[in-house]
Structure formats: structure tokens, C-alpha cells
C-alpha positions in Angstrom: 34.9 -13.5 6.7 32.2 -13.1 9.6 29.2 -11.2 9.3 28.6 -8.2 11.8 24.8 -9.2 11.7 23.5 -12.5 13.2 20.8 -14.0 10.8 17.7 -14.6 12.6 15.7 -17.8 12.3 18.5 -19.4 10.2 17.6 -23.0 10.9 14.2 -22.3 10.1 14.6 -20.7 7.0 16.9 -23.3 5.7 14.4 -25.8 6.4 11.9 -23.9 4.7 13.7 -24.2 1.3 14.3 -28.1 1.6 13.2 -29.7 -1.3 13.0 -26.7 -3.8 14.2 -27.5 -7.4 17.1 -26.3 -9.2 17.0 -22.6 -10.1 17.5 -19.0 -8.7 17.3 -18.2 -4.9 16.6 -14.5 -4.5 17.7 -12.7 -1.2 15.6 -9.5 -1.5 17.4 -8.2 1.7 20.9 -9.3 1.5 22.3 -7.3 4.2 25.5 -8.9 5.3 24.9 -12.2 3.5 24.1 -14.1 6.6 21.2 -16.2 5.2 22.5 -16.2 1.7 26.0 -17.4 2.8 24.4 -20.5 4.4 21.9 -21.1 1.8 24.5 -21.2 -0.8 26.7 -23.7 1.2 23.7 -26.0 1.8 21.9 -25.9 -1.5 24.4 -26.2 -4.1 22.0 -26.6 -7.0 20.9 -23.0 -6.4 22.1 -19.9 -8.2 21.9 -16.6 -6.1 20.7 -13.1 -6.5 21.2 -10.7 -3.7 19.2 -7.4 -3.4 20.0 -4.5 -1.1 19.8 -0.7 -1.3 22.7 -0.1 1.2 26.2 0.3 -0.6 28.1 -0.6 2.4 26.1 -3.9 2.8 26.6 -4.7 -0.7 30.5 -4.0 -0.7 30.9 -6.4 2.4 28.7 -9.2 0.9 30.5 -9.1 -2.4 33.6 -10.0 -0.6 32.0 -12.6 1.7 30.5 -14.5 -1.1 33.6 -14.5 -3.1 33.7 -18.3 -2.8 30.3 -18.6 -4.6 31.0 -15.8 -7.0 30.2 -18.0 -10.0 26.7 -18.5 -8.7 26.0 -15.2 -7.4 24.6 -11.9 -8.6 24.4 -8.8 -6.6 21.9 -5.9 -7.4 21.6 -2.4 -5.9 18.0 -1.2 -5.5 14.6 -1.7 -3.7 13.4 -5.3 -4.0 9.8 -4.1 -5.2 11.4 -2.1 -7.9 14.0 -4.9 -8.9 12.1 -8.0 -8.4 9.6 -7.5 -11.5 12.6 -6.6 -13.8 14.7 -9.7 -13.0 15.5 -11.8 -16.1 17.1 -14.6 -14.2 14.7 -17.6 -14.4 13.2 -19.8 -12.8 13.2 -18.3 -9.1 12.5 -21.4 -7.0 13.2 -19.8 -3.6 12.8 -16.3 -2.2 13.6 -14.8 1.0 13.0 -11.3 2.7 14.2 -10.4 6.3 12.5 -6.9 6.9 14.5 -6.2 9.8 17.2 -3.4 10.2 20.5 -5.0 10.4 22.4 -5.0 13.8 25.5 -2.9 11.8 23.0 -0.2 10.8 21.4 0.1 14.4 24.9 -0.1 16.0 26.8 2.2 13.8 25.7 5.8 15.4 26.4 7.7 12.1 23.6 6.0 10.3 21.4 7.7 12.8 19.4 4.6 13.8 20.4 4.5 17.4 18.7 6.5 19.9 22.2 8.0 21.1 23.3 8.8 17.4 24.6 12.5 16.9 23.0 12.5 13.4 19.4 12.2 12.6 19.3 10.0 9.3 17.8 6.4 9.4 18.2 5.8 5.6 18.6 2.2 4.5 20.2 3.8 1.2 22.4 6.6 2.1 21.8 8.3 -1.3 18.0 8.7 -0.9 16.6 12.1 -0.8 14.4 11.7 2.3 16.0 11.3 5.8 14.8 11.4 9.4 16.2 14.8 9.6 13.4 16.1 7.0 10.6 14.1 8.3 11.3 15.4 12.0 12.0 19.1 11.0 9.7 19.7 8.1 6.4 17.4 8.4 3.4 19.0 9.6 1.9 18.2 13.1 -0.9 16.2 11.3 1.5 14.4 9.3 3.7 13.4 12.4 0.6 12.5 14.2 -0.5 9.8 11.4 3.3 8.4 11.3 3.4 7.9 14.9 -0.3 6.7 15.2 -0.2 4.5 12.0 3.4 3.2 11.8 4.2 3.3 15.6 1.0 2.6 17.1 2.1 5.2 19.8 -0.7 6.0 22.2 0.5 9.4 22.8 0.9 10.3 19.1 -0.8 13.6 19.4 1.2 14.9 22.4 4.5 13.7 20.8 3.9 15.2 17.5 3.2 18.8 19.3 6.1 18.3 21.4 8.2 17.7 18.1 7.0 20.8 16.5 7.4 23.1 19.5 10.9 21.8 19.9 11.9 22.8 16.5 10.7 26.2 16.5 13.8 28.0 17.6 16.1 25.6 15.8 16.2 22.4 13.9 16.4 19.0 15.7 19.6 17.7 14.4 20.4 14.4 16.3 18.7 11.1 17.1 19.8 11.6 20.7 18.1 15.0 20.7 14.9 13.5 19.5 15.3 10.7 21.9 15.1 13.3 24.8 12.1 14.9 23.3 10.2 11.6 23.2 11.3 10.7 26.8 9.8 14.0 27.9 6.4 12.9 26.6 6.5 9.1 27.0 7.9 7.9 30.5 10.5 5.1 30.8 9.1 2.0 32.1 9.2 -1.7 31.2 11.8 -3.3 28.8 11.2 -1.3 25.8 13.0 2.1 25.3 10.4 5.0 25.0 11.9 6.1 21.7 11.6 2.6 20.2 8.1 2.8 18.7 8.5 6.4 17.4 11.7 5.7 16.1 10.3 2.7 14.2 7.6 4.9 12.8 10.0 7.4 11.3 12.1 4.8 10.0 9.1 3.2 8.2 8.4 6.7 6.8 12.1 7.3 5.7 12.4 3.9 3.9 8.8 3.4 2.6 9.0 0.1 4.4 5.5 -1.0 4.2 5.1 0.4 0.7 8.1 -2.0 -0.2 6.5 -5.2 1.0 3.2 -4.4 -0.5 5.3 -4.0 -3.7 6.9 -7.3 -3.1 3.8 -8.9 -2.6 2.3 -7.4 -5.6 5.1 -8.5 -7.7 5.1 -12.1 -6.5 1.2 -12.2 -7.2 1.6 -10.9 -10.7 4.7 -13.2 -11.4 5.9 -16.3 -9.7 7.0 -19.8 -10.7 5.6 -23.2 -10.2 6.7 -24.6 -6.7 8.5 -21.5 -5.7 8.9 -21.0 -2.1 8.7 -17.6 -0.5 9.9 -17.0 2.9 9.3 -13.7 4.7 10.5 -12.6 8.0 8.7 -9.7 9.8 9.5 -7.9 13.0 6.1 -5.9 13.9 2.6 -6.3 13.7 2.2 -4.0 10.5 4.5 -6.0 8.6 3.2 -9.4 9.7 -0.4 -8.3 9.0 0.4 -7.5 5.4 2.1 -11.0 4.9 -0.7 -12.9 6.6 -3.5 -11.4 4.8 -1.9 -11.7 1.5 -0.9 -15.3 2.0 -4.4 -16.1 3.2 -5.9 -14.5 0.1 -3.4 -16.4 -2.0 -4.6 -19.8 -0.5 -8.3 -19.1 -1.0 -9.8 -21.5 -3.5 -13.2 -19.8 -3.7 -13.4 -16.1 -5.0 -17.3 -15.8 -5.0 -19.0 -13.0 -3.1 -19.3 -14.1 0.5 -23.2 -13.4 0.3 -23.6 -15.7 -2.7 -26.0 -18.7 -2.1 -23.4 -21.2 -3.8 -20.1 -21.3 -5.4 -19.8 -20.5 -9.0 -16.2 -19.9 -9.4 -15.0 -23.4 -9.4 -13.1 -23.3 -6.3 -9.6 -23.6 -7.9 -8.2 -20.1 -7.6 -5.9 -20.7 -4.8 -2.1 -19.8 -6.0 -0.5 -22.2 -3.4 -0.5 -22.7 0.4 1.5 -21.6 3.5 4.1 -24.3 4.7 3.2 -23.5 8.2 -0.2 -22.9 10.0 1.4 -20.2 12.4 4.3 -18.2 12.1 7.7 -19.8 13.2 9.3 -17.8 16.0 12.8 -17.9 17.5 13.8 -20.8 20.1 14.7 -20.1 23.4 18.4 -21.0 22.4 18.4 -18.4 19.8 16.8 -15.8 22.0 19.6 -16.2 24.5 22.3 -15.8 21.5 20.3 -13.0 19.9 17.9 -11.0 21.8 16.9 -8.9 18.7 15.2 -12.1 17.2 12.6 -11.9 19.8 10.0 -10.1 17.6 10.9 -12.1 14.6 8.2 -14.1 12.7 8.8 -16.4 9.6 5.8 -17.0 7.3 6.4 -19.4 4.3 4.3 -19.9 1.1 4.5 -22.4 -1.6 3.2 -21.6 -5.1 1.2 -24.5 -6.9 3.5 -26.8 -8.8 1.6 -27.1 -12.1 4.0 -29.8 -13.6 
């Protein structure tokens, strides 16, 4: 059963889990099981937990993973909520791929596409907040914040004002309509579609994506296992910054005040260390096969083995 989504940095992810001990592998963003399928096949000593909030993805992955049914458990929900509640132990490998799946992007009814006739963008189709509510009910100031902080859109004030003006007569009902409004503010030019960053900003707000990443990192900081390897794939600077800064903090031995004359903490506070000095990016071969991998960055961290 083929996946409709090409897993990014697959070889690099497989390599990051080389040598992990027997236990559970948690795929926090199961999607269409592209990564999970390969990891289960390569590492027969690992049991599997797949987490996703998309019913369609879970149904597909349950069928796809049938050959590994005795080693695999699937849970619906957000990883930041579910991870702290898992009873299965020990977790020796954990993966999160924070990108939107190709199927979600390509299925126009999901409302992620610039040409979609709906305005949705929910990863969980049952969640109460959709892009429709964000675009049609948020204040100008709140839209400005989203476009500025989550999308890093230069013309964030002008764009927010254009959306507020456009919705006065009637609500903005489709992603294609929103895309046209964005084009009237942000001219086309270069390789990136003018709506890319504004759509990213709205999607992040709808799905609380940055809050979910923070929640995942908090959960790992509060509870992790000796020798556990965590591999996280980000797709834009906001995500990568959260992961990079947290890994840096986890690898810091000294927690004394930087102004202190000398260290008094004992310099033994590091939780572990990153597996790579710099993030891993897609090879030229992968970029040719899957252009959507161009912005993917993989960072991996191994927690201390106290045995």
C-alpha cells in the first residue's frame, strides 16, 4: 500500500535511530506512515506508537501498517497532549515531522491549497477553529500579529486591512478568494507564491502549531528515557528556532548566572547532546524527487544514558 505522501529526509531519519535500544518508537506525526513503515521494517526490536489528529491519515495508516499490527498502536490526538499520558515504556526513539502532508495540501476540500473552494486548514477536521473563523472574525490587530509573527509577512498591516475591508460586504468563503486578496497586496515575483507566508501564518494559528511544538519539548524535558533519541523535522524558521534553542539548553552543562565570577553548579546539568552540530537538510537527489523537502531541517538529540 503506497503512501500518498513522500517522507522527507527518510535515510537521515533512519540513520539517526541507528543503535537505539529495545523499546518503543513514537511517531508523533504519523501522517500516512511513510517514516513509520520504514522504521518498523528496519528496526525489528522496536515497537511502535503512532499519533495523529487527522482521522483520514489514521485510517490509511492502520491499513498500511497491518503487517506490523502486533508491534503497532495508533492514537488520535495532538502529540503535546498525548505524549505525557503514554503508559508504554521505555520510549527509546521519537520522531516528529512538523510539515503538512502532501495529501492535505493537494486535497482541495481540506482548504490548504491556494485554489481551494473552502477555507479550512484544520489538521483535525473536527476541531472548532478553522481558517474561515480566523479570516472572518479576527480583529485587524490580531490578523496583523498572526501575519507578522507567524508568517513574517512584510506587508502585514496592509494585508490585514485588505482582509478586513474585503469581508465587510460578505464573508470570505474560499482559499482561492483569500489568495486573490493577498495577491492584490503582495505582488507576484520570485519562486514563492505570494500567499505562501500568509497561508502559513493562518495554518499555524488554526492548528496551534508552535504551541504544540513547545508542548512536545516541555513533555520531553519533564519525562524522557536514558539514551532516548529524539529526531525533529522543521519546515520554517519559527519551528527550527524553538527546537534549536531547546536542544542548546538541554546540552548546557553550567546553569550558573552568566555574570557569576565562577561556576558553583557543578557543571553536570546537561540532559544529553545533539547528534549533529548542524541541522541535516535534503540531498540534491531528494530535492529532485521531492521539491517540498527543500525547507526541511532535521535536528536530533540523544538524552544521557545513565546505565
